[in-house]
Structure formats: C-alpha cells, structure tokens
C-alpha positions in Angstrom: -13.4 -24.3 -2.7 -10.3 -23.6 -0.6 -7.4 -21.5 -1.9 -5.2 -24.5 -2.9 -8.0 -26.0 -5.0 -8.7 -22.5 -6.5 -5.0 -22.2 -7.4 -5.0 -25.6 -9.0 -8.1 -24.8 -11.0 -6.6 -21.5 -12.2 -3.4 -23.2 -13.2 -5.5 -25.6 -15.3 -7.1 -22.7 -17.1 -10.4 -22.4 -15.3 -11.5 -18.8 -16.0 -14.4 -19.0 -13.5 -11.9 -20.0 -10.8 -9.8 -16.9 -11.7 -12.9 -14.8 -11.5 -13.5 -16.2 -8.0 -9.9 -15.4 -7.1 -10.3 -11.8 -8.3 -13.5 -11.4 -6.4 -11.9 -12.8 -3.2 -8.8 -10.5 -3.4 -10.1 -7.4 -5.2 -10.6 -5.3 -2.1 -7.3 -6.4 -0.6 -5.4 -5.3 -3.8 -7.3 -2.1 -4.2 -6.6 -1.0 -0.6 -2.9 -1.6 -1.1 -2.8 0.4 -4.3 -4.9 3.2 -2.8 -2.5 3.5 0.1 0.3 4.2 -2.3 -1.4 6.5 -4.9 -4.2 8.0 -2.8 -6.6 8.3 -5.7 -9.4 5.7 -6.0 -9.6 5.9 -9.9 -5.9 5.3 -10.2 -6.0 2.6 -7.6 -8.7 0.8 -9.6 -6.6 1.0 -12.8 -3.5 -0.3 -11.0 -5.5 -3.1 -9.4 -6.7 -4.2 -12.9 -3.0 -4.2 -14.0 -2.2 -6.3 -10.9 -4.8 -8.9 -11.8 -3.6 -9.0 -15.4 -0.1 -9.7 -14.3 -1.4 -12.3 -11.9 -3.3 -14.0 -14.7 -0.3 -13.9 -17.0 2.1 -15.2 -14.3 -0.1 -17.6 -12.3 1.7 -20.6 -13.7 4.9 -19.3 -12.2 3.5 -19.1 -8.7 5.3 -21.9 -6.9 3.6 -21.6 -3.5 6.8 -20.8 -1.7 5.1 -17.8 -0.1 1.5 -17.0 0.7 -0.8 -15.7 -2.0 -1.2 -12.5 0.0 2.6 -12.0 0.0 2.7 -12.4 -3.7 -0.2 -10.0 -4.2 1.4 -7.4 -1.9 4.6 -7.6 -4.0 2.9 -7.2 -7.3 0.5 -4.5 -6.0 3.4 -2.5 -4.4 5.6 -2.7 -7.5 2.7 -1.7 -9.8 1.8 1.2 -7.5 5.4 2.4 -7.3 5.8 2.1 -11.1 2.7 4.2 -11.5 4.0 6.9 -9.2 7.4 7.0 -11.0 5.8 7.1 -14.5 3.2 9.8 -13.7 4.7 13.1 -13.1 1.4 14.6 -12.0 2.1 13.1 -8.6 4.8 14.8 -6.6 5.7 13.3 -3.3 3.8 16.0 -1.5 0.7 16.0 -3.7 -0.3 12.4 -4.2 -3.1 12.5 -1.6 -4.3 16.0 -2.2 -7.5 15.1 -4.1 -8.7 12.2 -2.0 -9.8 11.8 1.6 -6.7 10.7 3.5 -6.3 7.2 4.7 -4.6 8.5 7.8 -7.8 10.3 8.8 -9.1 6.9 9.8 -6.5 6.9 12.6 -7.9 10.2 14.0 -10.8 10.0 16.4 -14.0 11.0 14.8 -16.0 10.3 17.9 -15.8 14.0 18.8 -18.6 15.8 17.0 -16.8 19.1 17.5 -16.3 20.7 14.1 -13.3 22.6 15.2 -11.6 19.4 16.5 -12.5 17.6 13.3 -10.9 20.3 11.3 -7.8 20.2 13.4 -7.7 16.4 13.1 -8.0 16.7 9.3 -5.2 19.2 9.2 -2.9 17.0 11.3 -3.8 14.0 9.0 -2.9 16.0 5.9 0.4 17.1 7.4 1.3 13.5 8.3 0.4 12.3 4.8 2.6 14.9 3.2 5.5 14.0 5.5 5.1 10.3 4.6 5.0 11.1 0.9 8.2 13.1 1.2 10.2 10.1 2.5 12.6 8.3 0.2 10.7 5.6 -1.7 12.0 2.5 0.2 11.4 4.2 3.6 7.9 5.2 2.5 7.1 1.7 1.3 8.3 -0.1 4.4 6.6 2.5 6.6 3.3 2.1 4.9 3.5 -1.7 4.9 4.5 -1.7 8.6 2.2 0.9 10.0 -0.8 1.0 7.7 -0.9 -2.6 6.7 0.4 -3.9 10.1 2.9 -6.3 8.5 5.9 -7.6 10.4 9.4 -6.9 9.3 9.6 -10.6 8.2 6.5 -10.3 6.0 7.8 -7.0 4.5 11.2 -8.6 3.7 9.4 -11.3 1.7 7.3 -8.8 -0.2 10.2 -6.5 -1.0 13.0 -9.1 -1.3 15.1 -7.5 1.4 16.7 -8.9 4.5 14.7 -8.4 7.8 17.6 -6.2 9.1 17.3 -4.0 6.0 13.6 -3.6 6.5 14.0 -2.8 10.2 16.7 -0.2 9.3 14.4 1.4 6.7 11.5 1.6 9.3 13.8 3.2 11.9 15.1 5.7 9.3 11.6 6.5 8.2 10.5 7.2 11.7 13.5 9.4 12.4 12.9 11.3 9.1 9.2 11.7 9.9 10.1 13.0 13.4 12.4 15.6 11.9 9.9 16.7 9.2 7.1 17.0 11.7 9.2 18.8 14.3 10.3 21.3 11.6 6.7 21.8 10.6 5.5 22.5 14.1 8.3 24.9 14.8 7.1 27.1 12.0 
C-alpha cells in the first residue's frame, strides 16, 4: 500500500493502517526527538506523544505538505515543549548521559584510544555549544546540519520565511564559532 492509500485508510478509521504508518515512521520520529533531547528513554516517550497527536489530528492533515514535513513539525514542537517543561535539562546538560549524536561525525576508523578520547571530548564540547544556542538557532541548526534539510524545508516545518531560517542558521554558526573560539582560548 502506498502512502496516499495508507493516509486514506487512516482517515477512514483503519487502525491497522495507522499501525503500519507508525511502524514505517517510528525510527524517523525517534531520531528527530533524540537529536533534541539526547536521551533515548525521553525520546521514546516523546515519540509516543507525537504519534498520539498524529492519530488525533490525522483528519486535519490536508496534504499541502509532505507527511515527513508534518512529522518533523510535530516532533520538533513536542521535543521543544519537553525541554521547556523539564527543568532537569539545562542547555548544557541535555546530552550528558547519552552517547552524543555528534560523535558519529568524528572518524572512528582510527583505533588509537588517545585519538578516540580526543574525538569524544571534541564532540562533547560541540554538543554543549549547540545546546547553549538560543532555541530557534539551535532548532534550525540541528535541522539543517544534522537532518540535512534545506532552508525551504525548515521554513515549512517551523512556519518561518526562508530568509528568517537562513538568518537563524548564519547566527547559529557565528555564535558557535564565538563559543568554540572562547573555549579553545582557555
């Protein structure tokens, strides 16, 4: 069954079709949530909330955007609401208990333990810097650099103009540069 048929079946109340929809998009939603909250248990909880919201509002989905854009928007909003409502997460601590997603960027082909340790330290510093960005900058930066979305796609997800998204990405890069330069000067 293709996605259009699946959507039609879900709108007609077919619970098996919704289960198939969840199975097809679970990993996608979970990855988005994890990139914001940095804790797999919390990301799982948020993903469940995302799919509950999707189930409750599926009838309102008009198809003006892609399903993935709609899921990005709901996942991003739910993740940000979680971070705002849970004081145990400060901007510099949200990734402290989980292996960082940025580490995947670092080369692990080098089996040198010293180099691996240095790479982990660099990844942790970068994660903390990203987490210290103002919320909109952080969101646009993560969606652009980690999810590899274009400014146009991000503008649809966040409901901002393309120019606003581009401006936020530029400011995020400048702020990260300042934060990282200050860290390495110390």
